[in-house]
C-alpha positions in Angstrom: -129.5 -42.7 49.7 -128.9 -44.7 46.3 -126.7 -45.0 44.0 -128.4 -43.7 40.9 -128.6 -46.4 38.1 -126.1 -43.7 36.1 -123.9 -44.5 39.4 -124.0 -48.2 39.3 -122.9 -49.0 36.0 -119.9 -46.5 36.6 -118.6 -48.2 39.3 -119.6 -51.4 37.4 -117.3 -50.7 34.8 -114.4 -48.6 37.0 -114.2 -52.2 38.4 -114.0 -54.5 35.9 -111.2 -52.4 34.4 -109.5 -52.3 37.5 -110.1 -56.1 37.5 -109.3 -56.9 34.0 -111.9 -57.9 32.9 -113.1 -59.5 29.6 -117.2 -60.2 27.6 -117.0 -63.1 26.1 -120.4 -63.5 24.0 -121.3 -68.0 24.1 -124.3 -69.0 21.8 -126.1 -71.6 22.8 -128.0 -73.3 21.0 -131.2 -75.7 22.5 -128.6 -78.7 23.6 -126.4 -76.9 24.9 -127.9 -74.4 26.7 -130.1 -77.9 28.5 -126.5 -78.9 29.5 -125.1 -75.7 30.5 -128.6 -75.5 33.2 -128.4 -80.0 34.0 -124.1 -78.8 35.1 -125.3 -75.6 37.1 -128.5 -77.4 38.7 -126.1 -80.3 39.4 -123.4 -78.3 41.2 -125.5 -76.2 42.5 -124.9 -73.0 41.2 -127.3 -69.9 40.4 -125.5 -68.0 36.9 -123.7 -68.9 34.3 -120.8 -66.9 34.4 -120.2 -68.3 38.0 -120.3 -71.7 36.1 -118.4 -71.3 33.2 -116.0 -69.9 35.2 -115.9 -73.2 36.9 -115.8 -75.4 34.9 -112.9 -73.3 32.5 -110.7 -73.1 36.2 -111.2 -77.1 36.4 -110.0 -78.1 33.4 -107.1 -76.1 34.1 -106.2 -77.7 37.0 -106.4 -81.4 34.7 -103.4 -79.7 32.9 -102.9 -80.4 29.0 -103.1 -84.2 29.1 -105.9 -84.0 30.8 -108.4 -81.9 29.6 -107.4 -81.7 25.7 -109.9 -84.8 26.6 -112.0 -83.1 27.4 -111.6 -79.8 24.1 -110.9 -82.2 21.6 -114.3 -83.0 19.9 -115.8 -86.5 19.2 -114.8 -87.9 16.0 -117.7 -89.4 13.7 -117.3 -93.7 12.7 -119.2 -93.9 9.4 -119.3 -97.3 9.2 -122.2 -99.0 6.3 -124.2 -101.8 6.0 -122.9 -104.6 4.2 -127.0 -103.7 2.3 -125.6 -100.7 1.2 -122.3 -101.4 0.8 -123.8 -104.0 -2.3 -126.3 -101.1 -4.2 -123.2 -98.3 -4.1 -120.9 -100.5 -5.5 -124.0 -101.7 -8.7 -124.5 -98.5 -8.9 -120.8 -97.5 -9.8 -120.7 -101.6 -12.4 -123.6 -100.0 -14.0 -121.7 -96.5 -14.0 -118.8 -98.0 -15.4 -121.3 -99.7 -17.8 -122.3 -97.0 -19.7 -119.3 -94.9 -19.3 -118.0 -97.6 -21.4 -121.0 -98.4 -23.9 -120.4 -94.5 -24.9 -118.9 -93.2 -28.0 -115.4 -91.8 -27.9 -115.0 -88.4 -29.1 -112.2 -88.7 -31.1 -109.2 -85.5 -32.0 -109.1 -85.1 -34.8 -105.5 -83.0 -36.3 -107.0 -80.3 -38.3 -102.7 -80.5 -39.2 
């Protein structure tokens, strides 16, 4: 006789408790989702949870130094082109001249 949905749910909950499973939710944006699907395809893994579990264990095998390389977000280097640098410098100079031409408020003591 087949198990009812309730019986299957109870069995699953019992097994999860025995194995101390924890559910981790991971919202993914389209680019990250695509990367995960490609990794799964390359490794011929069908389930996302299995792929994530394998990646976690493989990263852990690399040790602190090896895994840190993959878990450190890339730093974005901002470079300013010479043309933009000139425009910024001119804008800075114009603003400095404008401020120097404004009448200065004098502070008068009421005493």
